[in-house]
TINULO-621958 format. One record per residue (C-alpha): residue in three letters; x, y, z. Coordinates in steps of 0.25 Angstrom, whole numbers, padded with zeros to 4 digits, always signed. Example, Ala and Ser with C-alpha at 12.3 -4.5 7.8 and 13.67 -1.06 7.14 Angstrom:
// residues 2
ALA+0049-0018+0031;SER+0055-0004+0029;
//
This chain:
// residues 491
MET+0232+0175+0407;LYS+0241+0165+0404;GLN+0234+0165+0390;ILE+0235+0178+0388;LEU+0248+0178+0388;ILE+0251+0169+0378;GLY+0240+0176+0370;ILE+0249+0188+0370;PHE+0263+0180+0369;LEU+0254+0175+0356;LEU+0250+0188+0351;LEU+0263+0194+0354;SER+0271+0183+0346;VAL+0261+0185+0333;ALA+0264+0200+0332;ALA+0278+0198+0335;GLU+0279+0189+0323;SER+0273+0198+0316;GLN+0279+0210+0318;GLN+0290+0210+0329;ILE+0298+0220+0320;PRO+0293+0234+0320;VAL+0286+0238+0305;ILE+0295+0250+0303;ASP+0291+0260+0291;HIS+0304+0269+0292;TYR+0313+0259+0285;PHE+0314+0269+0273;THR+0318+0280+0282;ASN+0328+0272+0289;PRO+0330+0258+0282;TYR+0340+0255+0295;LEU+0325+0251+0303;ILE+0323+0240+0295;ASN+0337+0235+0291;PRO+0349+0234+0298;ALA+0357+0233+0285;LYS+0353+0247+0283;ALA+0362+0253+0294;GLY+0373+0264+0290;MET+0367+0265+0276;ASN+0370+0279+0274;GLU+0381+0289+0279;PHE+0374+0294+0291;THR+0371+0289+0307;ASN+0358+0288+0306;ILE+0347+0288+0320;PHE+0332+0284+0318;LEU+0321+0284+0327;ILE+0309+0277+0324;ASN+0295+0277+0332;ARG+0285+0268+0326;GLN+0270+0268+0333;GLN+0262+0256+0327;TRP+0244+0256+0329;THR+0245+0266+0337;GLU+0230+0264+0342;PHE+0234+0250+0347;GLN+0238+0251+0363;GLY+0252+0245+0363;SER+0253+0246+0349;PRO+0268+0245+0343;LYS+0279+0255+0345;TYR+0293+0254+0340;THR+0305+0264+0342;ARG+0318+0262+0336;ILE+0331+0270+0336;SER+0343+0266+0326;ALA+0356+0271+0322;ASP+0364+0268+0310;ALA+0376+0273+0302;SER+0386+0270+0292;PHE+0401+0267+0294;ASN+0414+0261+0286;ASP+0409+0269+0273;LYS+0394+0265+0275;LYS+0398+0250+0275;VAL+0394+0247+0289;GLY+0381+0253+0297;LEU+0381+0252+0310;GLY+0365+0256+0319;LEU+0360+0254+0333;ILE+0344+0252+0335;PHE+0336+0253+0346;SER+0321+0249+0345;ASN+0309+0248+0355;ASP+0297+0241+0350;ALA+0284+0240+0358;ASP+0273+0232+0354;ASN+0262+0232+0367;ILE+0267+0224+0377;PHE+0280+0219+0369;LYS+0291+0228+0368;ARG+0305+0227+0363;ASN+0318+0236+0363;ALA+0329+0232+0354;PHE+0344+0236+0351;TYR+0352+0233+0338;GLY+0364+0236+0332;THR+0366+0237+0317;TYR+0378+0232+0308;ALA+0376+0234+0293;TYR+0385+0232+0283;HIS+0384+0239+0268;LEU+0391+0233+0256;LYS+0391+0241+0244;ILE+0392+0230+0233;ASN+0395+0241+0221;GLU+0388+0253+0217;ASP+0374+0248+0215;HIS+0373+0236+0224;ASN+0374+0236+0240;ILE+0371+0227+0252;SER+0371+0229+0266;MET+0368+0220+0278;GLY+0366+0223+0293;LEU+0362+0216+0307;ASN+0356+0220+0318;LEU+0360+0214+0332;GLY+0354+0217+0345;LEU+0345+0217+0356;ILE+0329+0215+0358;ASP+0324+0217+0371;THR+0308+0211+0372;HIS+0300+0216+0383;ILE+0286+0210+0386;SER+0277+0219+0395;LEU+0264+0210+0398;SER+0262+0220+0408;ASP+0257+0230+0399;LEU+0246+0221+0397;GLN+0231+0225+0400;THR+0224+0216+0409;ASN+0212+0216+0419;ASP+0219+0209+0428;VAL+0231+0218+0432;ASN+0235+0208+0444;ASP+0239+0197+0435;PRO+0254+0195+0437;LEU+0254+0188+0425;VAL+0253+0200+0416;PHE+0265+0208+0423;SER+0275+0195+0424;GLN+0277+0195+0409;ASN+0285+0207+0407;GLY+0299+0205+0402;THR+0310+0209+0394;ARG+0320+0200+0385;VAL+0332+0203+0379;LYS+0335+0196+0365;PRO+0346+0199+0352;ASP+0341+0200+0340;ALA+0345+0204+0326;THR+0341+0210+0313;ALA+0348+0209+0298;GLY+0347+0216+0287;ILE+0352+0215+0272;ASN+0350+0228+0261;TYR+0352+0228+0247;ARG+0353+0241+0238;TYR+0354+0241+0224;LYS+0353+0253+0218;LYS+0342+0259+0224;LEU+0335+0247+0226;GLU+0337+0240+0241;ILE+0332+0227+0246;GLY+0333+0223+0261;ALA+0330+0212+0271;ALA+0332+0211+0286;GLY+0328+0202+0296;TYR+0325+0204+0310;GLN+0324+0197+0324;LEU+0334+0187+0318;MET+0337+0180+0331;GLY+0324+0177+0335;SER+0325+0179+0350;LYS+0315+0174+0358;PHE+0310+0180+0372;ARG+0305+0172+0382;TYR+0296+0177+0393;TYR+0293+0168+0406;ASP+0281+0172+0415;GLN+0284+0166+0430;THR+0268+0166+0433;THR+0264+0157+0422;ASN+0279+0149+0419;GLN+0276+0152+0405;ASN+0287+0157+0395;LEU+0282+0167+0385;ASN+0292+0168+0373;TYR+0293+0178+0362;GLN+0302+0178+0350;LEU+0308+0188+0339;ILE+0304+0182+0326;GLN+0312+0185+0313;HIS+0307+0197+0304;PHE+0312+0199+0289;LEU+0310+0211+0281;PHE+0314+0213+0266;VAL+0314+0227+0260;ALA+0315+0232+0245;ASN+0314+0247+0240;TYR+0319+0255+0228;SER+0323+0269+0227;PHE+0321+0278+0215;THR+0322+0290+0211;ALA+0309+0298+0207;ILE+0316+0313+0207;PRO+0330+0313+0205;ASP+0336+0321+0218;LYS+0321+0321+0224;LEU+0312+0309+0225;ASP+0316+0295+0226;ILE+0306+0284+0230;SER+0307+0271+0236;PRO+0298+0259+0235;ASN+0299+0249+0245;ILE+0294+0235+0249;MET+0296+0227+0262;ALA+0294+0213+0268;ARG+0293+0210+0281;THR+0292+0195+0287;THR+0294+0187+0298;LEU+0297+0169+0298;GLY+0282+0164+0295;LEU+0275+0177+0294;PRO+0268+0184+0281;SER+0278+0194+0276;GLN+0272+0209+0276;LEU+0276+0218+0265;ASP+0279+0232+0266;ALA+0279+0241+0252;GLY+0279+0257+0250;ILE+0287+0268+0243;ASN+0295+0280+0250;PHE+0298+0294+0243;ASP+0311+0301+0247;TYR+0314+0316+0242;GLU+0327+0318+0243;ASN+0330+0309+0253;PHE+0324+0321+0263;LEU+0308+0317+0263;TRP+0302+0304+0261;SER+0289+0296+0261;TYR+0286+0283+0261;ILE+0273+0275+0259;GLY+0271+0260+0262;TYR+0262+0249+0265;ARG+0263+0237+0274;GLN+0255+0225+0270;ASN+0244+0222+0280;SER+0247+0233+0289;CYS+0247+0248+0284;VAL+0252+0260+0275;TYR+0262+0269+0279;PHE+0268+0283+0276;ASN+0280+0289+0279;LEU+0285+0303+0278;GLY+0299+0308+0283;GLY+0312+0316+0280;ARG+0325+0325+0284;ILE+0327+0336+0291;TYR+0340+0343+0292;ASP+0346+0330+0284;ASN+0349+0322+0298;LEU+0334+0322+0304;THR+0324+0310+0297;ILE+0308+0312+0302;SER+0300+0302+0295;GLY+0284+0295+0301;THR+0276+0286+0296;TYR+0262+0282+0298;GLU+0256+0270+0295;LEU+0240+0268+0291;ASN+0235+0253+0295;THR+0229+0244+0285;GLY+0230+0230+0290;ASN+0221+0223+0301;LEU+0223+0234+0310;ALA+0220+0245+0303;GLY+0209+0253+0309;ILE+0213+0250+0322;SER+0228+0250+0326;GLY+0230+0265+0321;PRO+0240+0269+0313;SER+0256+0268+0314;TYR+0267+0276+0312;GLU+0281+0279+0314;ILE+0292+0291+0316;LEU+0306+0291+0313;LEU+0316+0302+0318;GLY+0331+0300+0310;PHE+0343+0308+0312;ARG+0355+0306+0304;PHE+0370+0310+0305;GLY+0384+0310+0302;LYS+0384+0312+0286;LYS+0398+0316+0281;SER+0395+0328+0276;SER+0402+0329+0261;VAL+0407+0344+0263;THR+0416+0350+0274;SER+0415+0362+0275;GLU+0420+0373+0287;ILE+0408+0380+0295;TYR+0411+0392+0302;PHE+0405+0396+0314;SER+0404+0409+0320;ASN+0395+0413+0334;ASN+0391+0398+0332;HIS+0384+0400+0318;ILE+0387+0395+0305;THR+0391+0406+0297;GLU+0383+0412+0284;GLU+0395+0411+0276;ALA+0398+0395+0280;ARG+0383+0392+0278;ARG+0385+0397+0263;ASN+0397+0390+0262;SER+0391+0377+0266;GLN+0380+0379+0257;ILE+0389+0382+0245;GLN+0397+0369+0249;SER+0386+0361+0250;GLU+0381+0366+0236;ASN+0394+0363+0229;ILE+0395+0348+0235;ASP+0379+0346+0229;LYS+0384+0350+0216;ILE+0397+0343+0216;LYS+0389+0329+0221;TYR+0378+0334+0209;GLU+0391+0334+0199;ASN+0396+0323+0205;THR+0385+0315+0202;ILE+0384+0318+0187;LEU+0399+0314+0184;LYS+0396+0301+0193;ASN+0384+0299+0183;LYS+0392+0301+0172;ILE+0403+0292+0174;GLU+0395+0282+0178;THR+0386+0283+0163;SER+0401+0285+0157;GLN+0405+0271+0164;ARG+0393+0265+0160;GLU+0394+0269+0144;VAL+0409+0265+0146;VAL+0404+0250+0151;ASN+0393+0250+0141;ASN+0402+0254+0129;LYS+0412+0244+0133;LYS+0400+0233+0133;GLU+0395+0237+0119;ILE+0410+0237+0112;THR+0411+0223+0118;GLY+0399+0219+0113;LEU+0402+0226+0098;LYS+0417+0219+0098;GLU+0410+0206+0102;GLU+0400+0208+0090;ILE+0411+0210+0082;LYS+0420+0198+0086;ARG+0406+0190+0084;LEU+0406+0196+0069;LYS+0419+0193+0065;LYS+0419+0180+0069;SER+0406+0177+0061;MET+0415+0182+0049;GLU+0425+0171+0052;PHE+0422+0162+0039;THR+0428+0149+0038;GLU+0437+0146+0025;ASP+0425+0140+0017;GLU+0417+0152+0021;ILE+0428+0161+0016;HIS+0429+0154+0004;SER+0415+0154+0001;LEU+0414+0167+0003;GLU+0425+0173-0005;THR+0417+0163-0017;PHE+0404+0171-0015;LYS+0413+0183-0016;GLU+0422+0178-0028;LYS+0408+0177-0037;HIS+0400+0190-0030;LYS+0412+0200-0028;LEU+0413+0211-0035;LYS+0427+0212-0040;PRO+0437+0224-0043;VAL+0439+0220-0056;ALA+0422+0221-0058;ILE+0422+0233-0048;GLN+0430+0241-0059;GLU+0422+0235-0070;LEU+0410+0240-0063;LYS+0416+0254-0061;GLU+0418+0254-0077;ASN+0404+0248-0079;ALA+0397+0260-0071;LYS+0404+0271-0078;LYS+0400+0265-0091;ASP+0386+0259-0087;SER+0382+0261-0072;SER+0368+0255-0076;GLU+0372+0242-0080;VAL+0379+0242-0067;GLU+0367+0245-0058;SER+0359+0235-0067;ASN+0366+0223-0065;ASN+0374+0224-0051;LYS+0372+0224-0038;PHE+0383+0225-0028;ASN+0385+0224-0013;VAL+0397+0228-0002;ILE+0399+0215+0007;VAL+0405+0219+0019;GLY+0403+0205+0026;ALA+0399+0191+0024;TYR+0394+0183+0036;LYS+0390+0168+0038;THR+0376+0170+0046;LEU+0366+0181+0044;LYS+0369+0184+0059;ASP+0383+0188+0057;ALA+0380+0197+0045;LYS+0370+0203+0054;LEU+0380+0205+0065;GLY+0389+0210+0054;GLN+0380+0221+0050;LYS+0379+0225+0064;VAL+0393+0226+0066;LEU+0395+0233+0053;GLU+0385+0244+0058;ARG+0390+0246+0071;GLU+0405+0248+0066;PHE+0405+0254+0052;ASN+0391+0260+0052;LEU+0388+0251+0040;THR+0375+0246+0035;THR+0375+0233+0028;PHE+0364+0221+0024;VAL+0366+0205+0022;LEU+0367+0201+0009;LYS+0366+0185+0006;ASN+0368+0178-0007;PRO+0364+0165-0009;GLU+0376+0159-0015;SER+0383+0161-0002;HIS+0379+0159+0013;PHE+0385+0172+0018;TYR+0380+0184+0022;PHE+0385+0196+0017;LEU+0383+0212+0022;ALA+0383+0222+0011;THR+0382+0237+0013;LYS+0375+0241+0001;LYS+0368+0236-0011;TYR+0373+0242-0026;ASP+0364+0241-0038;HIS+0376+0248-0045;PHE+0391+0248-0044;ASP+0392+0262-0039;GLY+0397+0264-0025;VAL+0400+0250-0024;ASN+0415+0251-0023;GLU+0413+0265-0014;GLU+0406+0256-0004;HIS+0417+0246-0006;GLN+0426+0256-0002;ARG+0420+0262+0009;LEU+0418+0251+0016;ILE+0432+0246+0016;GLU+0437+0260+0023;LEU+0426+0257+0033;GLY+0434+0245+0037;VAL+0422+0237+0036;GLU+0431+0226+0031;LYS+0435+0222+0045;MET+0421+0218+0047;VAL+0421+0209+0035;THR+0425+0195+0031;GLY+0435+0198+0017;ASN+0433+0211+0011;ILE+0422+0220+0007;TRP+0417+0216-0008;VAL+0406+0220-0017;TYR+0395+0209-0019;LYS+0391+0210-0034;VAL+0377+0203-0035;GLN+0376+0194-0047;
//
């Protein structure tokens, strides 16, 4: 019989290391089930009751019951909660009671982080008297019943960025040990709580505005020294009123969830598991049932309800309905106005960035136009040789009246609006002139000079040259040009 007991405890140790923490399917409906950091995450006081029946065709199969309550305080910065649970697995039974403290930190509009801690007591009971044996008179079987109470702790953290959430939790962090002593055999029988860790990430996106949200989810469970188990699925939420979840648990099962809310306060939800692992076909299905109740949300409308003979009058009901519709309309208009304000603010920020960039660009251009004395002398020498002087302009005007064909055949002219030391600077100058004055230019290079010139037009005769020259001066282009605007005469 001694060998039987040792074998039982070895089996219990293996089973405990693989699943000392009950696997729960309803974490989407009540995230507080798996992470203390989620306590008090909304404005309600929440009470949830969950019952799980696992491997229903096995005698003595695992059963788990839990009741929890949580609420927010201090303007949603603090969450407090209470948990009582009962976990029965054949001869192994545990009762646990925890108090929860969570702190929710809002970094900004998009980033939020929450931290939570469960502290409590866990009562572990091993009932060897429930074993079936052919020798019912064996005193060894009935001498091992015992209850041990130890402290326990769970810690969790949750990070939310817009619609992305990432969370982690550690269970049985104290690693409490339970020792049982058998007086008939003088044997110590020990059992220890192993640290378990859970990581979860989910992202919610809108499939149909104001109607349907879809949230894919992935979860990993692990214990020290053992492989991880992955859990993935997708949740469909219709108006936060009706939801459905389908998931797959690695080497375990496929599970389906359907739930909804009645009268805005009562939640009913159920999950059915179809085994796919090594126990498929022999263990039977598993299922969970969840009931929830929420209350305490402050109404956005304070309305007087008149009672007559203990019944609400029809007039009060109509007024309440009208007020509710008006509030919904105001909320909708405020949402639109808020979106417009946020859009305008983003546009202002973008415009400021663009203006700053343009100023920097003009600053770089002006810096590139700073010539040394030698460069200025070189530029003036070139202009002296190729610039069309006012006297020549007057002569061309008179010649054009006499014989315009001679001017067309013997002269070509360009109106120059800039001189630059490099082609890169000339291209930048083109960009600035295009943006500031809507002025199209081309780059001109004479082998006699190392400068790159920007010209607005090319004229085969003198007609229009003087008008273009005056137009550019009136536009104020000269503030972007090294020297004055001048007319270049091709030799």
